DONUSE-104383 format. One record per residue (C-alpha): residue number from 0; chain; x, y, z. Coordinates in nm, 3 decimals, decimal comma. Example, Ala and Ser with C-alpha at 12.3 -4.5 7.8 and 13.67 -1.06 7.14 Angstrom:
2
k/c/east/north/up
0/A/1,230/-0,450/0,780
1/A/1,367/-0,106/0,714
END
This chain:
639
k/c/east/north/up
0/A/-6,351/-0,643/-0,879
1/A/-6,602/-0,384/-1,008
2/A/-6,948/-0,523/-0,972
3/A/-7,096/-0,388/-1,307
4/A/-7,382/-0,526/-1,492
5/A/-7,305/-0,736/-1,804
6/A/-7,367/-0,556/-2,133
7/A/-7,677/-0,770/-2,194
8/A/-7,815/-0,677/-1,863
9/A/-7,771/-0,310/-1,930
10/A/-8,041/-0,094/-2,072
11/A/-8,019/0,190/-2,319
12/A/-8,372/0,311/-2,259
13/A/-8,366/0,677/-2,172
14/A/-8,584/0,849/-1,917
15/A/-8,888/0,989/-2,070
16/A/-8,766/1,330/-1,989
17/A/-8,490/1,486/-1,783
18/A/-8,591/1,651/-1,443
19/A/-8,275/1,860/-1,434
20/A/-8,345/2,017/-1,777
21/A/-8,710/2,069/-1,685
22/A/-8,605/2,236/-1,361
23/A/-8,337/2,443/-1,533
24/A/-8,585/2,580/-1,785
25/A/-8,847/2,653/-1,521
26/A/-8,596/2,841/-1,331
27/A/-8,529/3,078/-1,617
28/A/-8,213/2,917/-1,757
29/A/-8,127/2,936/-2,118
30/A/-8,215/2,647/-2,347
31/A/-7,833/2,587/-2,397
32/A/-7,753/2,578/-2,013
33/A/-8,059/2,344/-1,960
34/A/-7,963/2,117/-2,231
35/A/-7,583/2,077/-2,170
36/A/-7,644/2,040/-1,791
37/A/-7,893/1,783/-1,884
38/A/-7,651/1,590/-2,098
39/A/-7,404/1,570/-1,819
40/A/-7,680/1,444/-1,580
41/A/-7,754/1,181/-1,841
42/A/-7,393/1,081/-1,856
43/A/-7,417/1,035/-1,486
44/A/-7,720/0,819/-1,503
45/A/-7,551/0,609/-1,774
46/A/-7,263/0,532/-1,545
47/A/-7,505/0,436/-1,264
48/A/-7,673/0,182/-1,483
49/A/-7,345/0,006/-1,530
50/A/-7,348/-0,096/-1,165
51/A/-7,572/-0,335/-0,986
52/A/-7,827/-0,144/-0,772
53/A/-7,649/-0,264/-0,450
54/A/-7,329/-0,065/-0,563
55/A/-7,498/0,240/-0,719
56/A/-7,502/0,588/-0,529
57/A/-7,827/0,509/-0,351
58/A/-7,659/0,209/-0,192
59/A/-7,334/0,384/-0,103
60/A/-7,224/0,433/0,243
61/A/-7,287/0,803/0,267
62/A/-7,626/0,805/0,085
63/A/-7,743/0,537/0,313
64/A/-7,614/0,713/0,622
65/A/-7,794/1,031/0,543
66/A/-8,115/0,894/0,407
67/A/-8,158/0,549/0,567
68/A/-8,295/0,505/0,927
69/A/-7,956/0,367/1,047
70/A/-7,592/0,413/0,969
71/A/-7,424/0,095/0,843
72/A/-7,108/0,111/1,028
73/A/-6,953/-0,179/0,846
74/A/-6,962/0,017/0,530
75/A/-6,722/0,285/0,702
76/A/-6,476/0,045/0,875
77/A/-6,143/-0,061/0,741
78/A/-6,112/-0,413/0,606
79/A/-5,794/-0,612/0,587
80/A/-5,651/-0,697/0,275
81/A/-5,360/-0,947/0,172
82/A/-5,056/-0,847/-0,048
83/A/-4,918/-1,152/-0,248
84/A/-4,550/-1,217/-0,296
85/A/-4,555/-1,117/-0,648
86/A/-4,704/-0,784/-0,602
87/A/-4,474/-0,717/-0,308
88/A/-4,177/-0,785/-0,517
89/A/-4,303/-0,546/-0,775
90/A/-4,351/-0,269/-0,510
91/A/-4,010/-0,336/-0,338
92/A/-3,828/-0,348/-0,668
93/A/-4,010/-0,026/-0,793
94/A/-3,901/0,166/-0,483
95/A/-3,551/0,045/-0,524
96/A/-3,538/0,172/-0,877
97/A/-3,630/0,502/-0,779
98/A/-3,392/0,515/-0,480
99/A/-3,111/0,413/-0,706
100/A/-3,173/0,662/-0,965
101/A/-3,205/0,940/-0,708
102/A/-2,869/0,843/-0,558
103/A/-2,710/0,834/-0,891
104/A/-2,857/1,155/-1,011
105/A/-3,011/0,983/-1,311
106/A/-3,383/1,010/-1,199
107/A/-3,423/1,338/-1,429
108/A/-3,298/1,396/-1,778
109/A/-3,149/1,705/-1,932
110/A/-3,512/1,856/-1,957
111/A/-3,559/1,792/-1,595
112/A/-3,828/1,534/-1,646
113/A/-3,820/1,173/-1,526
114/A/-3,567/1,000/-1,752
115/A/-3,629/0,743/-2,001
116/A/-3,388/0,506/-1,839
117/A/-3,575/0,539/-1,499
118/A/-3,909/0,492/-1,688
119/A/-3,760/0,169/-1,850
120/A/-3,623/0,044/-1,524
121/A/-3,962/0,096/-1,355
122/A/-4,127/-0,094/-1,647
123/A/-3,881/-0,394/-1,580
124/A/-3,971/-0,379/-1,210
125/A/-4,352/-0,408/-1,310
126/A/-4,446/-0,062/-1,186
127/A/-4,664/0,034/-1,504
128/A/-4,859/-0,287/-1,469
129/A/-4,974/-0,284/-1,113
130/A/-5,340/-0,244/-1,203
131/A/-5,331/-0,467/-1,522
132/A/-5,456/-0,823/-1,485
133/A/-5,200/-1,091/-1,468
134/A/-5,343/-1,265/-1,776
135/A/-5,204/-0,950/-1,971
136/A/-4,877/-0,948/-1,791
137/A/-4,957/-0,716/-1,507
138/A/-4,954/-0,769/-1,125
139/A/-5,343/-0,760/-1,095
140/A/-5,308/-0,570/-0,766
141/A/-5,628/-0,477/-0,588
142/A/-5,684/-0,111/-0,604
143/A/-5,653/-0,087/-0,227
144/A/-5,304/-0,220/-0,249
145/A/-5,211/-0,004/-0,539
146/A/-5,325/0,318/-0,376
147/A/-5,158/0,253/-0,041
148/A/-4,835/0,179/-0,240
149/A/-4,863/0,517/-0,406
150/A/-4,828/0,673/-0,063
151/A/-4,514/0,487/-0,013
152/A/-4,377/0,585/-0,361
153/A/-4,468/0,936/-0,285
154/A/-4,231/0,946/0,005
155/A/-3,944/0,864/-0,230
156/A/-4,068/1,061/-0,521
157/A/-4,395/1,229/-0,574
158/A/-4,379/1,273/-0,950
159/A/-4,322/0,892/-1,001
160/A/-4,604/0,841/-0,782
161/A/-4,828/1,071/-0,979
162/A/-4,728/0,924/-1,308
163/A/-4,824/0,574/-1,166
164/A/-5,163/0,729/-1,085
165/A/-5,205/0,892/-1,432
166/A/-5,098/0,576/-1,625
167/A/-5,311/0,336/-1,427
168/A/-5,616/0,538/-1,300
169/A/-5,703/0,808/-1,551
170/A/-5,479/0,718/-1,845
171/A/-5,555/0,428/-2,092
172/A/-5,537/0,132/-1,842
173/A/-5,866/0,199/-1,665
174/A/-6,071/0,280/-1,973
175/A/-5,952/-0,039/-2,167
176/A/-5,977/-0,262/-1,857
177/A/-6,325/-0,143/-1,788
178/A/-6,467/-0,078/-2,140
179/A/-6,253/-0,250/-2,391
180/A/-6,341/-0,547/-2,589
181/A/-6,132/-0,867/-2,603
182/A/-5,948/-0,760/-2,913
183/A/-5,856/-0,415/-2,758
184/A/-5,751/-0,545/-2,421
185/A/-5,518/-0,808/-2,581
186/A/-5,381/-0,546/-2,819
187/A/-5,308/-0,274/-2,548
188/A/-5,298/-0,409/-2,192
189/A/-4,977/-0,615/-2,233
190/A/-4,804/-0,307/-2,375
191/A/-4,935/-0,087/-2,108
192/A/-4,834/-0,340/-1,847
193/A/-4,472/-0,378/-1,950
194/A/-4,428/-0,014/-2,008
195/A/-4,382/-0,023/-2,385
196/A/-4,671/0,226/-2,389
197/A/-4,711/0,500/-2,110
198/A/-5,053/0,661/-2,120
199/A/-5,248/0,972/-2,030
200/A/-5,611/1,075/-2,085
201/A/-5,698/1,363/-2,315
202/A/-6,020/1,522/-2,197
203/A/-5,954/1,882/-2,111
204/A/-5,964/2,152/-2,398
205/A/-5,895/2,526/-2,412
206/A/-6,279/2,596/-2,356
207/A/-6,389/2,271/-2,163
208/A/-6,275/2,214/-1,822
209/A/-6,560/2,162/-1,566
210/A/-6,808/2,210/-1,848
211/A/-6,733/1,876/-2,048
212/A/-7,023/1,941/-2,281
213/A/-6,815/2,228/-2,441
214/A/-6,587/1,971/-2,605
215/A/-6,515/2,067/-2,963
216/A/-6,273/1,793/-3,069
217/A/-6,435/1,568/-3,344
218/A/-6,390/1,253/-3,502
219/A/-6,553/1,158/-3,829
220/A/-6,565/0,807/-3,974
221/A/-6,368/0,775/-4,295
222/A/-6,367/0,411/-4,408
223/A/-6,178/0,207/-4,135
224/A/-6,048/0,517/-3,954
225/A/-6,186/0,802/-3,754
226/A/-6,044/1,142/-3,875
227/A/-5,985/1,360/-3,562
228/A/-5,957/1,749/-3,555
229/A/-5,937/1,963/-3,244
230/A/-5,718/2,058/-2,956
231/A/-5,653/1,948/-2,609
232/A/-5,481/2,113/-2,316
233/A/-5,308/2,038/-1,976
234/A/-5,266/1,667/-2,072
235/A/-5,022/1,503/-1,824
236/A/-4,799/1,217/-1,948
237/A/-4,880/1,306/-2,310
238/A/-4,584/1,334/-2,540
239/A/-4,449/1,168/-2,851
240/A/-4,495/0,786/-2,860
241/A/-4,744/0,778/-2,568
242/A/-5,088/0,619/-2,581
243/A/-5,403/0,832/-2,474
244/A/-5,752/0,795/-2,424
245/A/-5,879/1,067/-2,647
246/A/-6,230/1,214/-2,577
247/A/-6,389/1,355/-2,888
248/A/-6,746/1,400/-3,036
249/A/-6,862/1,156/-3,278
250/A/-7,191/1,258/-3,439
251/A/-7,225/1,493/-3,161
252/A/-7,188/1,245/-2,886
253/A/-6,892/1,225/-2,662
254/A/-6,672/0,919/-2,723
255/A/-6,323/0,766/-2,634
256/A/-6,076/0,642/-2,894
257/A/-5,756/0,479/-2,798
258/A/-5,486/0,683/-2,982
259/A/-5,122/0,613/-3,031
260/A/-4,933/0,948/-3,045
261/A/-4,664/0,955/-3,330
262/A/-4,304/0,963/-3,237
263/A/-4,259/1,305/-3,385
264/A/-4,458/1,604/-3,504
265/A/-4,616/1,580/-3,852
266/A/-4,880/1,755/-4,064
267/A/-5,153/1,575/-3,857
268/A/-5,025/1,616/-3,500
269/A/-4,803/1,844/-3,305
270/A/-4,752/1,934/-2,937
271/A/-4,819/2,265/-2,781
272/A/-4,550/2,337/-2,531
273/A/-4,593/2,593/-2,257
274/A/-4,433/2,678/-1,921
275/A/-4,628/2,541/-1,621
276/A/-4,512/2,567/-1,265
277/A/-4,670/2,249/-1,154
278/A/-4,589/1,883/-1,284
279/A/-4,233/2,014/-1,351
280/A/-4,068/1,675/-1,374
281/A/-4,345/1,522/-1,596
282/A/-4,451/1,611/-1,943
283/A/-4,770/1,825/-1,964
284/A/-4,859/1,942/-2,305
285/A/-5,127/2,055/-2,539
286/A/-5,232/1,834/-2,828
287/A/-5,336/1,952/-3,157
288/A/-5,500/1,708/-3,429
289/A/-5,559/1,795/-3,787
290/A/-5,709/1,508/-3,986
291/A/-5,543/1,274/-3,749
292/A/-5,631/0,909/-3,807
293/A/-5,715/0,668/-3,549
294/A/-5,839/0,303/-3,637
295/A/-6,216/0,262/-3,621
296/A/-6,138/-0,055/-3,416
297/A/-5,990/0,174/-3,129
298/A/-6,325/0,316/-3,035
299/A/-6,425/0,209/-2,682
300/A/-6,793/0,085/-2,679
301/A/-7,018/0,182/-2,366
302/A/-7,351/0,015/-2,341
303/A/-7,588/0,258/-2,214
304/A/-7,333/0,525/-2,187
305/A/-7,064/0,743/-2,382
306/A/-6,734/0,885/-2,351
307/A/-6,818/1,096/-2,042
308/A/-6,922/0,766/-1,874
309/A/-6,571/0,652/-1,924
310/A/-6,402/0,975/-1,798
311/A/-6,617/0,957/-1,493
312/A/-6,526/0,599/-1,407
313/A/-6,153/0,670/-1,421
314/A/-6,186/0,997/-1,235
315/A/-6,297/0,820/-0,931
316/A/-5,970/0,614/-0,905
317/A/-5,755/0,923/-0,983
318/A/-5,912/1,108/-0,692
319/A/-5,836/0,832/-0,447
320/A/-5,488/0,812/-0,604
321/A/-5,443/1,190/-0,546
322/A/-5,522/1,166/-0,174
323/A/-5,287/0,872/-0,145
324/A/-4,990/1,076/-0,283
325/A/-5,100/1,356/-0,072
326/A/-5,051/1,131/0,223
327/A/-4,699/1,051/0,113
328/A/-4,596/1,416/0,045
329/A/-4,729/1,517/0,390
330/A/-4,502/1,247/0,533
331/A/-4,208/1,409/0,349
332/A/-4,300/1,735/0,501
333/A/-4,297/1,586/0,852
334/A/-3,975/1,399/0,791
335/A/-3,807/1,735/0,688
336/A/-3,981/1,936/0,975
337/A/-3,836/1,727/1,266
338/A/-3,467/1,760/1,198
339/A/-3,505/2,139/1,125
340/A/-3,709/2,183/1,448
341/A/-3,438/2,020/1,643
342/A/-3,159/2,228/1,475
343/A/-3,322/2,556/1,492
344/A/-3,280/2,723/1,830
345/A/-3,453/3,050/1,960
346/A/-3,349/3,190/2,295
347/A/-3,133/2,902/2,368
348/A/-3,382/2,618/2,310
349/A/-3,472/2,423/1,987
350/A/-3,802/2,523/1,848
351/A/-3,948/2,154/1,876
352/A/-3,998/2,264/2,257
353/A/-4,222/2,550/2,151
354/A/-4,600/2,500/2,166
355/A/-4,659/2,649/1,816
356/A/-4,425/2,413/1,655
357/A/-4,548/2,127/1,852
358/A/-4,900/2,206/1,735
359/A/-4,795/2,218/1,381
360/A/-4,626/1,860/1,415
361/A/-4,930/1,734/1,582
362/A/-5,173/1,878/1,346
363/A/-4,982/1,734/1,054
364/A/-4,993/1,382/1,202
365/A/-5,374/1,431/1,219
366/A/-5,387/1,506/0,856
367/A/-5,176/1,214/0,765
368/A/-5,404/0,964/0,970
369/A/-5,712/1,105/0,812
370/A/-5,569/1,087/0,453
371/A/-5,467/0,727/0,524
372/A/-5,811/0,641/0,651
373/A/-5,987/0,780/0,365
374/A/-5,750/0,614/0,112
375/A/-5,797/0,282/0,281
376/A/-6,177/0,311/0,284
377/A/-6,257/0,445/-0,048
378/A/-6,013/0,204/-0,239
379/A/-6,173/-0,072/-0,047
380/A/-6,515/0,047/-0,151
381/A/-6,390/0,052/-0,524
382/A/-6,250/-0,286/-0,495
383/A/-6,581/-0,410/-0,353
384/A/-6,762/-0,284/-0,658
385/A/-6,918/0,037/-0,542
386/A/-6,926/0,324/-0,783
387/A/-6,800/0,539/-0,483
388/A/-6,821/0,883/-0,635
389/A/-6,929/1,076/-0,333
390/A/-6,669/0,880/-0,118
391/A/-6,396/0,939/-0,361
392/A/-6,480/1,315/-0,395
393/A/-6,428/1,331/-0,016
394/A/-6,080/1,184/-0,044
395/A/-5,985/1,410/-0,324
396/A/-6,100/1,720/-0,148
397/A/-5,963/1,640/0,184
398/A/-5,618/1,517/0,049
399/A/-5,561/1,808/-0,168
400/A/-5,677/2,080/0,080
401/A/-5,488/1,918/0,377
402/A/-5,179/1,900/0,151
403/A/-5,215/2,270/0,063
404/A/-5,270/2,365/0,437
405/A/-4,977/2,152/0,552
406/A/-4,736/2,307/0,303
407/A/-4,801/2,659/0,368
408/A/-4,942/2,679/0,735
409/A/-4,714/2,396/0,869
410/A/-4,417/2,338/0,678
411/A/-4,342/2,677/0,526
412/A/-4,393/2,854/0,850
413/A/-4,192/2,618/1,042
414/A/-3,889/2,658/0,805
415/A/-3,927/3,037/0,779
416/A/-3,706/3,210/0,519
417/A/-3,519/2,899/0,424
418/A/-3,830/2,762/0,273
419/A/-3,782/2,987/-0,015
420/A/-3,422/2,885/-0,098
421/A/-3,350/2,702/-0,416
422/A/-3,311/2,326/-0,318
423/A/-3,575/2,353/-0,033
424/A/-3,850/2,106/-0,063
425/A/-4,097/2,389/-0,017
426/A/-3,944/2,643/-0,245
427/A/-3,897/2,390/-0,534
428/A/-4,229/2,194/-0,497
429/A/-4,471/2,437/-0,376
430/A/-4,668/2,428/-0,698
431/A/-4,686/2,047/-0,678
432/A/-4,842/2,077/-0,322
433/A/-5,108/2,343/-0,448
434/A/-5,202/2,215/-0,783
435/A/-5,394/1,899/-0,670
436/A/-5,665/2,145/-0,535
437/A/-5,735/2,173/-0,923
438/A/-5,649/1,827/-1,047
439/A/-5,934/1,583/-1,088
440/A/-6,187/1,859/-1,042
441/A/-6,155/2,184/-0,851
442/A/-6,262/2,134/-0,488
443/A/-6,570/2,348/-0,446
444/A/-6,702/2,245/-0,774
445/A/-6,654/1,884/-0,689
446/A/-6,850/1,973/-0,343
447/A/-7,147/2,079/-0,532
448/A/-7,126/1,758/-0,748
449/A/-7,118/1,562/-0,431
450/A/-7,432/1,734/-0,295
451/A/-7,603/1,690/-0,629
452/A/-7,551/1,311/-0,612
453/A/-7,657/1,304/-0,256
454/A/-7,997/1,473/-0,328
455/A/-8,066/1,320/-0,670
456/A/-8,271/1,031/-0,565
457/A/-8,448/1,224/-0,287
458/A/-8,538/1,487/-0,556
459/A/-8,660/1,230/-0,800
460/A/-8,880/1,063/-0,553
461/A/-9,039/1,350/-0,389
462/A/-8,955/1,690/-0,584
463/A/-8,971/1,557/-0,951
464/A/-9,350/1,484/-0,944
465/A/-9,412/1,819/-0,790
466/A/-9,191/1,984/-1,051
467/A/-9,383/1,798/-1,329
468/A/-9,705/1,925/-1,177
469/A/-9,596/2,278/-1,185
470/A/-9,473/2,251/-1,535
471/A/-9,807/2,084/-1,643
472/A/-9,997/2,373/-1,475
473/A/-9,770/2,628/-1,648
474/A/-9,677/2,784/-1,325
475/A/-9,370/3,020/-1,371
476/A/-9,288/3,108/-1,011
477/A/-9,431/2,847/-0,779
478/A/-9,536/2,958/-0,420
479/A/-9,698/2,700/-0,202
480/A/-9,891/2,982/-0,017
481/A/-10,076/3,052/-0,335
482/A/-10,409/2,845/-0,304
483/A/-10,413/2,788/-0,682
484/A/-10,052/2,668/-0,684
485/A/-10,120/2,439/-0,388
486/A/-10,421/2,291/-0,545
487/A/-10,214/2,218/-0,866
488/A/-9,956/2,020/-0,678
489/A/-10,163/1,863/-0,403
490/A/-10,145/1,511/-0,546
491/A/-9,781/1,526/-0,630
492/A/-9,693/1,650/-0,283
493/A/-9,861/1,371/-0,094
494/A/-9,551/1,140/-0,109
495/A/-9,324/1,410/0,013
496/A/-9,550/1,508/0,300
497/A/-9,576/1,131/0,384
498/A/-9,199/1,138/0,405
499/A/-9,177/1,430/0,618
500/A/-9,412/1,320/0,883
501/A/-9,257/0,974/0,898
502/A/-8,914/1,146/0,966
503/A/-9,052/1,357/1,247
504/A/-9,246/1,071/1,413
505/A/-8,977/0,799/1,371
506/A/-8,645/0,966/1,368
507/A/-8,344/0,730/1,347
508/A/-8,164/0,471/1,537
509/A/-7,862/0,609/1,756
510/A/-7,567/0,366/1,747
511/A/-7,346/0,222/2,032
512/A/-6,981/0,238/1,944
513/A/-6,889/-0,009/2,237
514/A/-6,548/-0,180/2,217
515/A/-6,394/0,150/2,072
516/A/-6,161/0,379/2,293
517/A/-6,398/0,631/2,483
518/A/-6,246/0,929/2,297
519/A/-6,291/0,790/1,928
520/A/-6,611/0,640/2,027
521/A/-6,750/0,983/2,106
522/A/-6,626/1,122/1,798
523/A/-6,773/0,842/1,581
524/A/-7,111/0,860/1,760
525/A/-7,117/1,237/1,695
526/A/-7,046/1,197/1,330
527/A/-7,289/0,915/1,284
528/A/-7,585/1,107/1,463
529/A/-7,507/1,429/1,268
530/A/-7,505/1,245/0,944
531/A/-7,848/1,114/1,011
532/A/-7,983/1,449/1,101
533/A/-7,823/1,612/0,794
534/A/-8,120/1,485/0,593
535/A/-8,335/1,775/0,738
536/A/-8,076/2,039/0,650
537/A/-8,048/1,910/0,302
538/A/-8,400/1,883/0,244
539/A/-8,447/2,232/0,385
540/A/-8,223/2,359/0,117
541/A/-8,423/2,195/-0,148
542/A/-8,753/2,351/0,003
543/A/-8,612/2,687/0,051
544/A/-8,456/2,727/-0,295
545/A/-8,652/2,484/-0,500
546/A/-8,582/2,536/-0,866
547/A/-8,305/2,803/-0,779
548/A/-8,095/2,573/-0,588
549/A/-7,831/2,516/-0,861
550/A/-7,772/2,899/-0,846
551/A/-7,713/2,890/-0,462
552/A/-7,354/2,770/-0,504
553/A/-7,249/2,906/-0,173
554/A/-7,513/2,737/0,021
555/A/-7,466/2,402/-0,186
556/A/-7,094/2,416/-0,097
557/A/-7,133/2,491/0,256
558/A/-7,390/2,210/0,318
559/A/-7,165/1,974/0,120
560/A/-6,856/2,054/0,322
561/A/-7,043/1,986/0,653
562/A/-7,123/1,641/0,544
563/A/-6,796/1,578/0,416
564/A/-6,637/1,678/0,747
565/A/-6,880/1,433/0,925
566/A/-6,785/1,163/0,701
567/A/-6,419/1,216/0,736
568/A/-6,453/1,235/1,108
569/A/-6,634/0,888/1,115
570/A/-6,393/0,711/0,897
571/A/-6,097/0,846/1,083
572/A/-6,229/0,761/1,415
573/A/-6,293/0,400/1,297
574/A/-5,989/0,351/1,116
575/A/-5,757/0,486/1,379
576/A/-5,921/0,266/1,651
577/A/-5,863/-0,043/1,433
578/A/-5,486/0,026/1,423
579/A/-5,417/-0,027/1,783
580/A/-5,149/0,250/1,778
581/A/-5,156/0,503/2,051
582/A/-4,992/0,792/1,825
583/A/-5,241/0,710/1,555
584/A/-5,539/0,715/1,800
585/A/-5,420/1,050/1,949
586/A/-5,368/1,200/1,582
587/A/-5,712/1,093/1,486
588/A/-5,855/1,252/1,810
589/A/-5,685/1,572/1,711
590/A/-5,819/1,564/1,352
591/A/-6,177/1,480/1,479
592/A/-6,157/1,779/1,721
593/A/-6,059/2,009/1,437
594/A/-6,330/1,880/1,221
595/A/-6,604/1,925/1,496
596/A/-6,475/2,268/1,514
597/A/-6,525/2,329/1,142
598/A/-6,875/2,172/1,166
599/A/-7,004/2,369/1,476
600/A/-6,800/2,687/1,446
601/A/-6,700/2,673/1,804
602/A/-6,351/2,779/1,906
603/A/-6,093/2,509/1,985
604/A/-6,025/2,497/2,355
605/A/-5,760/2,396/2,618
606/A/-5,836/2,022/2,554
607/A/-5,737/2,036/2,202
608/A/-5,429/2,234/2,272
609/A/-5,323/1,999/2,531
610/A/-5,369/1,701/2,305
611/A/-5,212/1,832/1,996
612/A/-4,916/1,987/2,160
613/A/-4,845/1,674/2,370
614/A/-4,873/1,461/2,038
615/A/-4,630/1,709/1,861
616/A/-4,383/1,678/2,137
617/A/-4,412/1,298/2,145
618/A/-4,345/1,274/1,761
619/A/-4,044/1,516/1,791
620/A/-3,893/1,325/2,077
621/A/-3,938/0,975/1,964
622/A/-4,003/0,991/1,594
623/A/-4,310/0,873/1,409
624/A/-4,319/0,524/1,260
625/A/-4,517/0,650/0,956
626/A/-4,209/0,828/0,831
627/A/-3,962/0,567/0,907
628/A/-3,717/0,515/0,610
629/A/-3,769/0,864/0,470
630/A/-3,445/1,034/0,430
631/A/-3,467/1,420/0,501
632/A/-3,320/1,676/0,276
633/A/-3,009/1,844/0,410
634/A/-3,057/2,142/0,611
635/A/-2,991/2,449/0,397
636/A/-2,745/2,732/0,517
637/A/-2,665/2,541/0,831
638/A/-2,545/2,814/1,063
END
């Protein structure tokens, strides 16, 4: 359950000013860029205020690991959860539905989309109501159970898994559950749970992607309705008869209306259809609204927030779900690599005896284990009530980038020319494997958002007073070596100097990972220690670039990725050790060695190659429990 403050506990009192806007203006940015960036920063602040302080970003595992004097390891460990009989039946029945339709050739319709009959059968199984509370007819599954189930569903059909994520995480379910009033929940949640209404979230516009302040769709109140005008683009699961969370501007403020799309085009609404390589088995359309009416009662109210607050909330769940689906598709790749590697022979021997192929198999196992660990961890955090923005960003970036690398560097290269045949998993689905790098936010852009969240509190405590002093003194290009500048900021700089001295004198507490296997304990210890020391690197960036830091995107992305890799390393080591499975532990060792190489820049050595090839050989010889039950595709052109 999300540990949000009750509406009466929330505050709508704005900050007296916005440091982001002040900093951007001082750095020479235009009034528009300063204003719009400040607008998004305020939306982020508004979402923070909806959570109890314990669960806000400053209380998150990563923030505490970097800025506190000790890493709270319990916040990075896996925690067991139980699946009740009802939820288990829903999951098993849903898997059976998809398997049955695939076997009968009825999963797709004549448009090559998931068929209406399959969608209805999934509705009867309870698939669409997994995240809806039981009081409204759903399964009421914890998000951790749901996300792990998406991995399982993705091994049967990734598109169905993706639609479950869209509907439950970033569609209408999450906005109504988290922000809907009693009447809105009673009206919509039962229909969303039983599949009468499938949903999507209409946020992106032709000129508004990463810059959500560029939204141009508007809604004007007219009697008991809002009249909507504007256009949306790249909206998944949006077609005739569906329900959407529609982001628009009302009196200049982003808002979300729950809108039912008509069953056919009319003068007020039409679809924009286009060719798109990804999402080929689901509906992805543009939506055009012209004096389109939505009942006033369908406006979602956000105490101390607006429509961007709602969007940010659902995106966290969507990012974890993306990683969960990637963990499933990477299992599909492995299940299809192994039979081919045994069949394909070079110079008289099957290629699964070759080191390069064994390395690919072992490397893929490491990616799967790390993705599983991140999904398990982040979904638990969300269930506990943490906002989890930084943690969910890591899951999204790792899952999407790993899936991309697995598809091209491991899966495609192992299959060679056959990978490009019609009917091959790679050739037919390559765009599905690559597109998640863009879904839910492009990776490097999210990496910068990650770093911004990490430094925000530190900046407000220590750099904001200095920035205000600079602004008050009218200094355009601050230089601490200039005596006049130093004098102007001397009082404001005292808290920062105190922090810096304390860090140099006290350091931090190094942890003992006793009880873990020696190999994984070494990885966990390295990651935890480096997370603590990373505060100096981050603060150094803030010192070096000051007001210009936002323009140093490459430096920000690099610093962010280093911390992301450390977190992934720590979570993977802890998770794998708790599984009590030798192959999982070895796969985690492989992944952690790779992550350390990315962090340090040192070349991988003989130890890594021995470990990864031995792991790959063991998986090729004895199978891998994580891909049990996955039916590989037939080998094409088997001669």
